[in-house]
N, C-alpha and C positions, 0 to 999 in steps of 0.2 A: 505492498499500500504507499509506503514511504518512496517507493520508487515511481509509483504512479503519481503521485503528487508534486514531487521532483519535476518528473518532467510536461506535468501541468504549467508550471509556474515558469518553466523555462520555454512551453510554446506561447503562453501569454506574453514575457519579454521581447521574444522573436517576433509578436503581432504589433504591440506597440510600438518596437523600432521600426518594425517595416509600413506602420503607419505614414509614419514622417515622411519619407519622400513619395508614399504613395499619394499623400495628400498634397503636396509640391507639383506635383508633375497632374494631379486632375485638376488643381486650377488655372496652371500654365494654358494661353492659348495657344494653336498651330496648332501641330500635329496630334492626330489620336490618340488616347490614351493608351491603347498597346505601343504605338509606336516610342512614345518620352517613356514608358516603360523598362523598353528593350535598352534604350539608350542609359537609363538612371541605373539599371543593371549592371552592365559597363562601367559606370563610375564606382557604384558601390566594390565592384569585385577588385577595381584598381586601387581604391584606398583600402581594401581588407589585406590587400598584398603587401601594403606600405606598412600597414600595422602590425601584420604577422612579420616583417621586419624588424618592427619595432620591440615587439615582444621576446624575439630570441636574440638582439643585439641588445635588450637592458636585462638579460638571463631571466626571463619572466615564463618562458615556454613553462617550467613547472608549478608555478607561483599556485596552482592549486593541483595538485599532484595525483585527482582523479578525474575520472571521466562519466558523463557528460559536465557534472557540476561542482563544487566545489567545498570535500568533506562531507557531500551526500546534501548540501542544500543548493538552493539556485542562485547564492549569491555570497561573499566573501561577509557582507553583515552578518548573517545567520551561521558564519563558522569562524567569529572572531576569535573565540576560545580557542580552537583548534590551530589558528595560524597562529596565536601567539605563544601558544605554548611551541611551536616549531621555528618559532624565530627565536625565542629565549633559549633553546635547545643547541641551536646551531644560527646564531644573530649573522654570518656572511654567507648563509645555506641559500636555497632556491626559493625558500617561504619567506615572504614579508606581506604584511596588509597591501603597500602599495603594486608588491608584483603581482597578487593573487589579484588584484581589481584588474591590472592590463591585461594578465591572461585571460579573466571570465568577459572584459566587453570584446577581446580575440573573439572569442567564442559568439556571443553576441551578436556583434558582426558577422559571420559566418552561418548563425541562422536566420537573421534578416534578409540574408541574399536566397538560400532556401526557401523561407517562406514565400517572398517576393516572384520566386521562379514558380511556386505554386498558383502564383496570379495570375501569369505569365500563361501558365495550362491553362488554365479556365480560362483566361478570353482568347487564346488561342482555339480552344473547343467551339466557343462561341463563333469562328469568324471561319469555320469548315466550308458553309455556304459561302463565301465569297472569296476567301483565300485559298481554298482546297486543303489538304490534309498536311503538307508540308510546312506550316509552322506548328502545327500542332506536333508530329514526330521529334521536330525540330525540339521542342518543349520537353516533349519527354528525356530525349535524348540528355537535354541540360540537366534535369533534375536526377537524370540517374548518374552523370558526372559529377554533381554536387554531392548527391551521397556517396561516390568512390573517396571524393577529397574531404568527407566528413568524416569518414574508417580510416584515411592515413591522416587526419586530427586526432581522434581517439590515439591510432596506435604511438603517435607521435610521445603520446602523454602517458600511457602505460610501459611502452618500451624504452621510456628514460631517453629519450630525445636523440635515438638513435639515428645516427648522419643520414643512411640512407632513406631511413623514411621521411626524415624533417626533409631532404633534398627532393624526393619525389612528391612529397606533399608541397611543396613552393611550384614546383615542374606542373603538378597538375592545375595548382592554381592559375601558372600564366596560361596552359590551355582552355582553361575556363575562360579566361580572358579574351582569348582569339574566339573562340566557338562563339561567345555572347557576342562581340564586335559582328563576326559575321552572319549573326541571327540578325542583329538591330540592323544593317544595311542591307535586307536582305530586300526590303521595299526600295530601296530606293534605286530602282531600275538598273540592275548590278547589268545584267547582257546588255545593256545598251551604252555603257562607257565605249570609247574606242581604246582599239588594243595598243599600248603604245609601250608596256614594258616586257620584256623577253622573259619569256614562262620559265626558262632553265637559272637565267640569273635569278629571279626570286625564288626560285627551290635552293637556291645554295647560299641564298642568302638567310630563307628559315631553317637551315641544316646550319650553318655555322653559328648563327643566334644561339638556337638550341644547345648545341655544344657547349660554345662559350657558358652561355648562362645556367647549364649543370656544371662545368668547372665551377665558377663561382660560388653558386650554392653549396658545393663540395668543399670550397674553403670556408665559408661562414660557417657551417655547420659542423667544422671540424676546430674550429677556431685557430686558421693559420693564416690568418691575415697579415700579423707579425711576423711569420717564420722566416722571411725575407724582410729585416729591417731599414735597408739602404735602398736605394732608388737612380739611378737602372741597373745597378747590380744585384746581386743576391749574396750575400757577406764578400762583399767585394768579389767577385768575379760573377763572369759572363755563362759561364758554366759551372755551376755549382754541385757538389756532389746529388746524387737522387736516391730513390728507394725508391721504384713504381711499383711493384709487388706489395709491397705493406702500404702505400700511401694511397693505393688504388683499391685494395682488398674491398670488397663490398657488404659483407654482412658481419658485423661487428658493434662492440657497444662505443659509444663515445669517449673517445681519449684511451682506446685499446686496439691492438692490433689483432690481426684473428688469431692468435696462439694465445689474447687473454693477455698479453705484454702491455705495459704502455707505451704506446705510439711514438717514437721515435722521432725527435727533433727534424734530423735529416728527411723521412717522410711527411713531414707536416712542411719542409721546405719545398720539398718535388711538390705537393699541390698545389701551395701560393706560385711557387715556379712556372706549371704546366697553365694556370690559367695566366697570367702574365706575356706567357708567349704568343700562347693563342690569340688573343686580345691585338695582336699585330695584325693575323690575317682576316680577322675580323674589322677590323677598322678600314684593312683593303677592300673588302668583300663588301660593304655596307656603303664606305666613302665612294667609291665608285659605282655605286646602283644608286646615289643619291647625285652625283654629278653629273651622270649620265640622262639620269629624269631631268634635271633643271635646264638640259640639254634641248631636249624635245616638248618641253610642256607650256611653251610659251602663251599657247592658246588652251590653256587649261588650268585654271587658276588653282583649284581645289586642288588637284594634284601636286601642284608646284609648292603648294604651303606645306603639303607632306611630307615631300622631297626637302625641302629648307628645313621642317622642323629633326627629322632624321637627322642631318648633317650638323644641327645644334646640339642631338641629342651626343650625338658622338663625341664630341667636343668634350661637353659635360662627363661624358662615363671617364674620359681620358683625364680630367681635371677631378673628379671625384676619386676615381683609382689609385691616384698618385698620393693626392691628399691623404687617403688612409694610409697610404706608407709613410709619408710624411711628416702625420700630423698625430701619427700614433692611433689611429680610427678611430675618429671623434663619432660621435654618433652620428652628427646631422653629414657629413658625409656621406657613412657606411649607408643613411635612408635615402639620400639622393641617388646613390648608385642600386640600391636596388628598384628605385621607381623608374628610373631611367633606363632598366631592363627592361622592365614591365611597359614602357612608352614605346620602345623601338620594337615591341610585338606590337602593340598598339599598330602604329607606322605602316611597317610590313603589311598587317592585315588590312590596313585602310588602301594599301598602292593595290593590292591584290586587285580589286575592282578592276585595274585595268590592265589586267595580265591576260594573254590567251589562254595561258597554263588553267588559271581555274575559269575562267568562261566557259572551258569546254568541259571541266567540270562539275560547272553548274547547269550544261545543260543535260547533261547525263543523270544528274541528279535530280532535276525537273521531269526528265520523262521517267524513271523510275517512281518518280511521288504521282 
């Protein structure tokens, strides 16, 4: 019965949180409620990714060491006694009142996204006659993806921040952001856009950005940001000692290698150096993509603005990445670095409207639906 009341309280909190953006879009003129809700979901997931980074970087991931509640309650107020006992036993540990609130706010935001997708599903069902089954099936897929993401969120806590679980959790959040963006722009005459971007180039850009994002998440979840404390070298050399097998063994506990021993400094150094070196390739591919689009998009101002944003974000990523090393991992730079990665994903998805590659996929999907 206690479990039922906990879920009921969490559901009520999610409904209240979801009501705030829903009330906002309801009152805004312009597009339909369905279209506005889709873009609000994109914005909410972007915010959730950044706040998730803040939760991780502030060491609040275990602020409430159980799931989905906090010490079996719906909020830290009700668990204040347990939190204070844990904090007294380990003052510098992962459980404090502030960290508990940070962790629970992150969960509330995640539940809000889930609640809004349920509303989106209902609206899509009401539009079957006018829009067909496509939006409904897409919304079902988004709901499934959110459920999978929620499962990884639970495992993040129950498996005590295991690096591969936390990394997949972030990668799935970016996949969700991409899918929501595709879904939101579905009603913007996707197939009517001119074919200006090479499908192969855009595909390569997606692949290298996904690989670099995984490497960045692996650096963050293993706390390897300061493993190379100098720049542009690492420990004073451009060819530092490496331990690839140890650093990139996937299934292991936080801070441990596959044999259950403490992860060596060389392994952490390898993780950091891999992310830094691969960034050069990402800069080359995305920079070439952005510049090539600027050369051909004089008559397409929307695409031109996205290309300009892409190039600006690349510069920001370089500056924040260097700042993380030079200034010893300041919180604001680390958050901006994560936000920049999510924004780059958003830009590439938006650009896909002008690609022959995604046009062909869109035609095939339309025939299937």
